[in-house]
C-alpha positions as CSV (number, residue, x, y, z in Angstrom):
1,M,46.6,108.9,-39.3
2,R,44.6,106.1,-37.7
3,P,46.6,103.4,-35.9
4,G,46.5,100.2,-37.9
5,I,46.6,96.6,-36.8
6,D,48.2,93.7,-38.6
7,L,45.8,90.8,-38.1
8,A,47.9,88.2,-40.0
9,G,48.8,85.3,-37.8
10,K,47.0,86.9,-34.8
11,R,44.9,84.8,-32.5
12,V,41.5,86.5,-32.5
13,L,38.5,85.5,-30.4
14,V,35.0,86.8,-31.5
15,V,32.4,86.7,-28.7
16,G,28.8,86.5,-29.8
17,L,27.5,85.4,-33.2
18,A,24.7,87.7,-34.1
19,R,25.1,89.8,-37.2
20,T,28.1,91.8,-36.0
21,G,30.0,88.8,-34.7
22,V,29.6,86.9,-37.9
23,V,30.9,89.8,-40.0
24,T,33.8,90.3,-37.6
25,A,34.9,86.7,-37.7
26,V,34.8,86.5,-41.5
27,F,36.6,89.9,-41.8
28,A,39.4,89.0,-39.4
29,T,39.9,85.6,-41.1
30,G,40.1,87.4,-44.5
31,Y,43.0,89.5,-43.1
32,G,44.9,86.4,-42.1
33,A,43.9,86.0,-38.4
34,N,43.4,82.7,-36.7
35,V,39.9,83.2,-35.6
36,T,37.8,81.4,-33.0
37,A,34.2,82.4,-32.5
38,T,32.2,81.6,-29.3
39,D,28.6,81.8,-28.5
40,E,26.4,80.6,-25.7
41,R,24.0,79.0,-28.1
42,P,24.6,75.4,-29.3
43,E,25.3,74.8,-33.0
44,A,21.8,73.5,-33.6
45,E,20.4,77.1,-32.9
46,L,22.9,78.8,-35.2
47,G,21.8,76.9,-38.3
48,E,23.5,78.0,-41.5
49,T,25.7,80.5,-39.6
50,A,27.9,77.8,-38.2
51,A,28.4,76.2,-41.7
52,K,29.2,79.7,-43.2
53,L,31.8,80.4,-40.5
54,R,33.5,77.0,-40.8
55,A,33.7,77.4,-44.6
56,A,35.5,80.7,-44.0
57,G,38.0,79.0,-41.8
58,V,36.7,80.1,-38.4
59,K,37.0,77.7,-35.4
60,L,33.8,77.4,-33.4
61,A,33.4,77.1,-29.6
62,L,29.7,76.9,-29.0
63,G,27.2,76.1,-26.2
64,G,28.9,78.3,-23.7
65,H,32.0,80.5,-23.1
66,D,35.1,78.4,-22.1
67,S,37.5,80.6,-20.1
68,D,40.5,78.8,-21.7
69,S,39.4,80.2,-25.1
70,F,39.6,83.7,-23.7
71,A,43.0,83.3,-22.0
72,N,45.0,82.3,-25.1
73,Q,44.3,85.2,-27.5
74,D,46.0,88.2,-29.0
75,L,42.8,90.1,-29.4
76,I,39.1,89.7,-28.3
77,V,36.3,91.4,-30.2
78,V,32.9,91.4,-28.5
79,S,29.5,91.8,-30.1
80,P,27.2,94.6,-28.7
81,G,24.9,92.1,-27.1
82,V,27.7,90.6,-24.9
83,A,28.1,92.2,-21.5
84,A,31.5,94.0,-21.2
85,K,31.9,92.7,-17.6
86,L,31.6,89.0,-18.5
87,P,34.0,87.3,-16.1
88,A,36.0,85.6,-18.9
89,L,36.5,89.1,-20.4
90,E,37.7,90.5,-17.1
91,L,40.2,87.6,-16.8
92,A,41.4,88.4,-20.3
93,R,41.9,92.1,-19.5
94,A,43.8,91.1,-16.4
95,R,46.2,89.2,-18.6
96,G,46.7,92.2,-20.9
97,I,44.6,91.0,-23.8
98,P,42.9,93.8,-25.6
99,V,39.1,93.6,-25.6
100,W,37.5,95.7,-28.3
101,S,34.1,96.3,-29.8
102,E,33.7,95.8,-33.5
103,V,33.6,99.6,-34.1
104,E,37.2,99.9,-32.6
105,L,38.5,97.4,-35.1
106,A,36.5,98.8,-38.0
107,W,37.6,102.4,-37.4
108,R,41.2,101.3,-37.8
109,F,40.5,100.1,-41.4
110,L,37.9,102.6,-42.5
111,R,39.0,105.3,-45.0
112,G,37.6,108.8,-45.2
113,K,35.7,110.8,-42.5
114,L,33.6,109.3,-39.8
115,I,30.5,110.9,-38.3
116,A,29.5,108.9,-35.2
117,I,26.1,109.5,-33.7
118,T,24.9,108.4,-30.2
119,G,22.3,109.3,-27.6
120,S,19.5,107.6,-25.7
121,N,16.9,108.3,-28.4
122,G,16.8,109.4,-32.0
123,K,20.0,107.8,-33.2
124,T,18.6,105.9,-36.1
125,T,16.5,108.7,-37.4
126,T,19.3,111.2,-37.1
127,T,21.9,108.8,-38.7
128,S,19.6,108.1,-41.6
129,L,18.8,111.8,-42.1
130,V,22.5,112.9,-42.1
131,A,23.3,110.2,-44.6
132,H,20.3,111.2,-46.8
133,I,21.3,114.9,-46.7
134,L,24.9,114.1,-47.7
135,Q,23.7,111.9,-50.5
136,T,21.4,114.7,-51.7
137,A,24.5,116.9,-51.7
138,A,26.3,114.4,-53.9
139,I,28.9,113.6,-51.2
140,P,30.0,109.9,-51.3
141,T,28.3,108.5,-48.2
142,L,28.2,105.1,-46.4
143,I,25.8,104.3,-43.5
144,G,26.2,101.6,-40.8
145,G,27.0,100.8,-37.3
146,N,24.2,100.0,-34.8
147,I,21.7,100.9,-37.5
148,G,22.0,97.4,-39.1
149,T,25.1,97.1,-41.2
150,P,28.3,96.5,-39.1
151,L,31.1,99.1,-39.8
152,L,33.4,96.3,-40.8
153,A,31.1,95.5,-43.7
154,L,31.7,99.0,-45.0
155,V,35.5,98.9,-45.0
156,Q,35.8,97.6,-48.5
157,H,33.6,100.3,-49.9
158,S,35.3,103.2,-48.1
159,R,37.6,105.6,-49.9
160,D,39.5,108.7,-48.8
161,T,36.7,110.9,-50.1
162,T,34.0,108.9,-48.3
163,V,31.9,110.1,-45.3
164,T,30.7,107.2,-43.2
165,V,27.7,108.0,-41.0
166,A,27.5,105.5,-38.1
167,E,25.0,105.0,-35.3
168,I,27.0,104.0,-32.2
169,S,25.5,102.5,-29.0
170,S,26.7,102.6,-25.4
171,F,27.4,98.9,-25.6
172,Q,29.8,99.5,-28.5
173,L,31.4,102.5,-26.8
174,E,32.1,100.5,-23.6
175,T,34.9,98.6,-25.3
176,I,36.7,101.2,-27.5
177,E,40.4,102.0,-27.0
178,K,41.4,104.6,-29.5
179,F,38.2,105.0,-31.5
180,R,38.1,108.7,-32.7
181,P,35.4,110.1,-35.0
182,E,36.2,113.3,-36.8
183,I,32.6,114.4,-35.9
184,G,30.9,113.0,-32.8
185,L,27.3,113.8,-32.2
186,L,25.4,113.2,-28.9
187,L,21.7,113.7,-29.1
188,N,20.5,113.4,-25.5
189,L,21.1,111.5,-22.2
190,T,18.2,109.9,-20.4
191,P,18.1,106.7,-18.4
192,D,18.4,103.6,-20.5
193,H,19.8,100.1,-20.4
194,L,19.9,100.2,-16.6
195,D,19.5,96.4,-16.7
196,R,23.0,96.3,-18.1
197,H,24.7,99.4,-16.8
198,T,24.8,99.6,-13.0
199,S,23.7,103.2,-12.9
200,F,22.8,106.2,-15.0
201,D,26.2,107.7,-14.4
202,E,27.9,104.6,-15.7
203,Y,25.6,104.7,-18.8
204,A,26.4,108.4,-19.3
205,L,30.1,107.7,-19.0
206,A,29.9,105.1,-21.7
207,K,28.1,107.6,-24.0
208,M,30.7,110.3,-23.3
209,R,33.5,107.9,-24.4
210,M,32.6,109.0,-27.9
211,F,34.7,112.1,-27.4
212,E,37.6,110.9,-25.1
213,N,40.1,110.4,-28.0
214,Q,39.1,113.4,-30.0
215,I,41.7,116.2,-30.5
216,E,41.5,119.9,-31.2
217,R,40.6,119.7,-34.9
218,D,37.8,117.2,-34.3
219,I,34.2,118.3,-33.7
220,A,31.7,117.4,-31.0
221,I,28.0,118.3,-31.7
222,L,26.0,118.5,-28.5
223,N,22.4,119.2,-27.4
224,A,22.4,122.6,-25.7
225,D,19.0,121.9,-24.2
226,D,20.0,118.7,-22.3
227,P,21.5,119.5,-18.8
228,E,23.0,116.0,-18.5
229,I,25.1,116.8,-21.6
230,T,26.0,120.4,-20.8
231,R,27.5,119.4,-17.4
232,R,29.5,116.6,-19.0
233,M,30.8,118.4,-22.1
234,P,34.2,117.3,-23.4
235,T,37.2,119.7,-23.4
236,K,39.4,118.8,-26.4
237,P,37.3,119.0,-29.6
238,R,35.7,122.0,-31.1
239,I,32.1,122.2,-29.8
240,F,29.0,123.0,-31.9
241,W,25.6,123.0,-30.4
242,F,22.0,122.4,-31.5
243,S,19.0,123.9,-29.7
244,R,15.3,124.4,-30.4
245,Q,15.0,126.7,-27.4
246,K,17.7,129.4,-27.8
247,R,20.3,130.9,-30.2
248,V,23.7,129.2,-29.8
249,A,27.1,130.7,-30.2
250,A,28.1,128.0,-32.6
251,G,25.8,125.4,-34.2
252,T,22.1,125.2,-35.3
253,F,19.1,126.8,-33.7
254,L,15.5,127.9,-34.5
255,R,14.5,131.5,-35.1
256,D,11.2,132.6,-36.6
257,E,10.4,129.0,-37.6
258,Q,13.6,128.7,-39.6
259,I,16.8,126.7,-39.0
260,F,20.0,128.7,-38.9
261,F,23.7,127.6,-38.6
262,R,25.8,130.1,-36.6
263,N,29.6,130.3,-36.3
264,E,32.0,133.1,-35.5
265,G,29.2,135.6,-35.5
266,S,27.8,134.8,-39.0
267,E,24.5,133.0,-39.6
268,V,23.3,130.9,-42.6
269,A,19.7,129.9,-43.1
270,L,19.4,126.2,-43.8
271,A,15.7,125.2,-43.9
272,R,12.2,126.0,-42.7
273,R,10.7,124.2,-39.8
274,A,7.5,123.7,-41.7
275,E,9.4,121.6,-44.2
276,I,10.2,118.9,-41.6
277,P,8.1,115.9,-42.5
278,L,8.5,114.1,-39.2
279,R,6.1,114.3,-36.2
280,G,7.1,115.4,-32.8
281,E,9.3,118.0,-31.1
282,H,12.0,115.4,-30.5
283,N,12.3,115.1,-34.3
284,V,12.8,118.8,-34.6
285,E,15.9,118.3,-32.3
286,N,17.0,115.4,-34.5
287,V,16.8,117.6,-37.6
288,L,18.7,120.4,-36.0
289,A,21.5,117.9,-35.0
290,A,21.5,116.4,-38.5
291,C,21.7,119.9,-40.1
292,A,24.8,120.7,-38.0
293,A,26.6,117.4,-38.9
294,A,25.7,117.7,-42.6
295,Y,26.7,121.4,-42.9
296,L,30.0,120.8,-41.0
297,S,30.6,117.9,-43.5
298,G,30.3,120.1,-46.5
299,A,26.6,119.9,-47.5
300,D,25.3,123.2,-48.9
301,P,22.1,124.9,-47.6
302,A,20.0,124.0,-50.7
303,S,20.9,120.3,-50.4
304,I,20.2,120.4,-46.6
305,A,16.7,121.9,-47.2
306,S,16.0,119.4,-50.0
307,G,17.3,116.4,-48.0
308,I,15.0,117.3,-45.1
309,K,11.9,117.7,-47.3
310,T,12.5,114.4,-49.1
311,F,13.3,112.3,-46.0
312,K,10.8,109.5,-45.7
313,G,11.5,108.7,-42.0
314,V,12.6,105.3,-40.7
315,E,10.7,102.1,-40.2
316,H,9.4,101.5,-36.6
317,R,9.8,105.2,-35.7
318,L,6.4,106.9,-35.5
319,E,5.6,105.0,-38.7
320,F,2.0,105.4,-39.9
321,V,0.7,101.9,-40.6
322,A,-3.0,102.3,-41.7
323,E,-6.3,103.8,-40.9
324,V,-9.0,101.2,-40.1
325,S,-12.6,102.5,-39.6
326,G,-11.4,105.9,-38.7
327,V,-8.7,104.7,-36.3
328,R,-5.1,105.5,-37.2
329,F,-2.4,103.0,-36.2
330,Y,1.2,104.1,-35.6
331,N,4.3,101.8,-35.1
332,D,6.9,103.2,-32.8
333,S,8.4,99.8,-31.8
334,K,11.8,101.6,-31.5
335,A,10.5,103.3,-28.4
336,T,12.5,100.9,-26.3
337,N,12.8,103.1,-23.2
338,V,10.5,105.4,-21.2
339,D,11.9,108.7,-22.6
340,A,11.3,107.5,-26.2
341,A,7.7,106.5,-25.3
342,V,7.2,110.0,-23.7
343,K,8.4,111.6,-27.0
344,A,6.2,109.4,-29.1
345,I,3.1,110.1,-27.0
346,E,3.9,113.9,-27.1
347,A,3.7,113.7,-30.9
348,F,0.0,113.2,-30.7
349,P,-2.7,115.4,-29.2
350,G,-4.9,112.4,-28.4
351,P,-7.2,110.6,-27.8
352,L,-4.7,107.7,-27.7
353,I,-4.7,104.0,-27.0
354,V,-1.1,103.2,-26.2
355,I,0.4,99.7,-26.2
356,L,3.1,99.4,-23.6
357,G,5.3,96.6,-22.3
358,G,8.0,94.1,-23.0
359,K,11.2,93.3,-21.2
360,D,11.9,95.8,-18.4
361,K,15.1,97.8,-18.6
362,G,15.3,99.1,-15.1
363,S,13.8,102.5,-15.4
364,P,10.5,103.7,-13.7
365,Y,7.4,104.2,-15.8
366,T,6.1,107.1,-13.7
367,P,7.1,109.8,-16.3
368,L,4.3,108.4,-18.5
369,R,1.6,108.9,-15.9
370,E,0.5,112.5,-16.4
371,L,1.0,112.4,-20.1
372,L,-1.3,109.4,-20.4
373,R,-3.8,111.0,-18.1
374,E,-3.9,114.0,-20.4
375,R,-3.9,112.3,-23.8
376,G,-4.8,108.6,-23.3
377,R,-8.1,106.8,-23.6
378,M,-6.5,103.6,-22.3
379,A,-3.2,101.7,-22.1
380,I,-2.9,98.1,-23.1
381,L,0.0,96.2,-21.6
382,I,2.0,93.3,-22.9
383,G,5.0,91.2,-21.9
384,A,7.0,90.7,-18.7
385,A,7.0,94.4,-17.5
386,A,3.2,94.6,-17.4
387,D,2.9,94.3,-13.6
388,K,5.6,97.0,-13.0
389,I,3.9,99.3,-15.5
390,T,0.6,98.8,-13.7
391,D,2.1,99.7,-10.3
392,D,3.9,102.8,-11.7
393,L,0.9,104.2,-13.7
394,G,-1.6,103.6,-10.9
395,D,-5.0,105.1,-11.7
396,A,-3.7,107.6,-14.3
397,I,-5.5,105.8,-17.1
398,P,-7.6,102.7,-17.6
399,L,-5.3,99.7,-18.0
400,T,-5.8,96.3,-19.5
401,N,-3.2,93.5,-19.5
402,A,-3.4,91.8,-22.9
403,G,-0.3,89.7,-22.4
404,T,0.5,89.4,-26.1
405,L,0.7,91.8,-29.0
406,D,-2.0,90.1,-31.1
407,R,-4.5,90.4,-28.3
408,A,-3.4,94.0,-27.6
409,V,-4.2,95.0,-31.2
410,H,-7.5,93.2,-31.1
411,L,-8.5,95.0,-27.8
412,A,-7.3,98.3,-29.2
413,M,-9.6,98.0,-32.2
414,Q,-12.4,96.9,-29.9
415,N,-12.1,100.0,-27.7
416,A,-11.1,102.6,-30.2
417,Q,-13.5,105.3,-31.5
418,P,-13.2,107.0,-34.9
419,G,-10.6,109.7,-34.6
420,D,-8.5,107.8,-32.1
421,T,-4.9,106.9,-32.6
422,V,-3.5,103.5,-31.6
423,L,0.2,103.8,-30.8
424,L,2.7,101.0,-30.2
425,A,5.3,102.7,-28.0
426,P,6.4,99.9,-25.7
427,A,8.9,101.8,-23.4
428,C,10.6,98.4,-23.1
429,S,12.9,96.1,-25.0
430,S,11.4,93.4,-27.1
431,F,13.4,90.4,-26.0
432,D,10.8,88.7,-23.8
433,Q,8.5,87.9,-26.8
434,F,10.4,89.0,-30.0
435,K,13.9,88.7,-31.5
436,N,14.3,92.5,-31.6
437,Y,12.3,95.7,-31.9
438,E,12.1,95.2,-35.7
439,H,10.5,91.8,-35.3
440,R,8.0,93.4,-32.9
441,G,7.2,96.3,-35.2
442,R,6.7,94.0,-38.2
443,A,4.4,91.8,-36.1
444,F,2.3,94.9,-35.2
445,K,2.1,95.9,-38.8
446,E,1.0,92.5,-39.9
447,L,-1.7,92.4,-37.2
448,V,-3.0,95.8,-38.4
449,A,-2.9,94.7,-42.0
450,R,-5.1,91.7,-40.9
451,L,-7.5,94.1,-39.3
452,E,-7.6,96.2,-42.4
453,N,-8.3,93.2,-44.6
454,Q,-11.1,92.0,-42.3
455,N,-12.6,95.5,-42.3
456,Q,-12.5,95.6,-46.1
457,S,-14.0,92.1,-46.4
458,A,-16.8,93.0,-44.1
459,A,-17.5,96.2,-46.0
460,G,-17.6,94.2,-49.3
461,A,-19.9,91.6,-47.9
462,S,-22.2,94.4,-46.6
463,A,-22.2,96.1,-50.0
464,Q,-23.2,92.8,-51.7
465,K,-26.1,92.3,-49.3
466,G,-27.3,95.9,-50.0
C-alpha cells in the first residue's frame, strides 16, 4: 500500500514552471491545496501559462525566488530543471519542510504497477519499447515521466490493472522520499550532468536512489556488463540482469543470436537478434533490458518478439532523416553526453561527418578521439563547447567551427561525398542555442529537408534544360 497524502488545505509551493511544474500546480489545486507557483522568469515570458494557472486558482510569485515563499509551506515540489541545492530549498529543508520531485507526489496517487527506467543513456528508447511491447501483449499501459508526459498527468487514467512505464532522471531521483517502483531498471552509468552534480559519484548515487525504498518482493533490473553498476548493486530487491556478453543467472542474455530469459535454471527464448530494427550495439542492450522488464510484467514471448519487430524507434535517437545526393543524414540530437555520442558513432562504419557541440556538461570529449580518427571524415562544431571540444580532440580529425547548426549542415553537405553519413550527435546539451534537444533535432531535420528540396529543384531545372 502506497503512503497517501491529503493535499486539502495544504500550503504547496511549486518551483519551476516548465511543463512538469504547470501540471503539478494544477493537480495540487484540484486536490484542494493552496498552491503558490514560483519561477525565475517574469510573467511576460510565461505568456498564456500565467493566465492558465491563475484561472486554476494558483498564486504566482514570478521574476525570482523569494525566500519567504519557501519558508511558509507544508510541501515544496520542484521541477526537474530546478537545482536541488537551491539555497531557498536548503533553508526549507532545515525548517523540516518536505521537498519532493513531481514523481514522488505522483507515485502516491498512481494506481497499478510502476516500471521506472533510468540510466545515463537509452532511457527514452527503452521506456518506449517496454510500453510498446506491453501494449502489443494487450496489457493496459501508460507511459510518461521524463519522456514528455509528467506522471501526475497519468494519475486520472491509472487503474489497479494498469502498468505505468516511466522514464526517470537523476534530477527527479534527487528529491524523492518514499518513491518505490515495483520494477526499477538501470541501463548504464557513465558521466553526465557534471555541470549540476558535483562529481560522478554524486550523480551515480542519485541514480541508485531508484532502489533505496524497494523491498524483497520488488525487482531491480541491472546491466551485468557495466562495472559501475555491478559494484553499486542494491541489496533488498530481487535482482535480474541483462547482458549481451555472457549468460546471466537470472535475466536476459544473448546466445546464438537469440535473446533468452533465464530464471531458476530454466530458459525461455524471446526473440532473435536479427529482428531488432534499431542500429547500434547499445540498442541491443536496450532491447535486452526491455525484454526483461516486459517478461517480468507478464508479456508472453510471442508478444515480445512482435513488439520488437514492430517498434519504430524514437524521434531524435539515430533517426534517419533523408538521403541527399547519396549522403545520408541521421538525427541523434538526444546524444546529449559524450557516452551517447560514442554509441551513436559506433553505430556507423563510416565515413562520417559528425556535428558536435552545444552547452558543455562538464565531461571530457577525449573518448571521441580514436573513434573519430577511425570513422570520421571531419567534425563540424557548433555552440559554446566548440573550443573545449577542439582542445580535447586535437588532431584526431579535421575540425571546422561552424558556430551555428544551419551553417554546420551547409558545410556538411559541401564536404560530404556520396556514401557518407552526416550524423548530428552533439555530446552536449542544447540550451545554449535551443530550448531543448527536441528543438535542436527538429531544426536539424528542417535544414536537411531544405537541402533535399533544393537538390530536387536543381535536378528538375537540369532536366528541363536537357
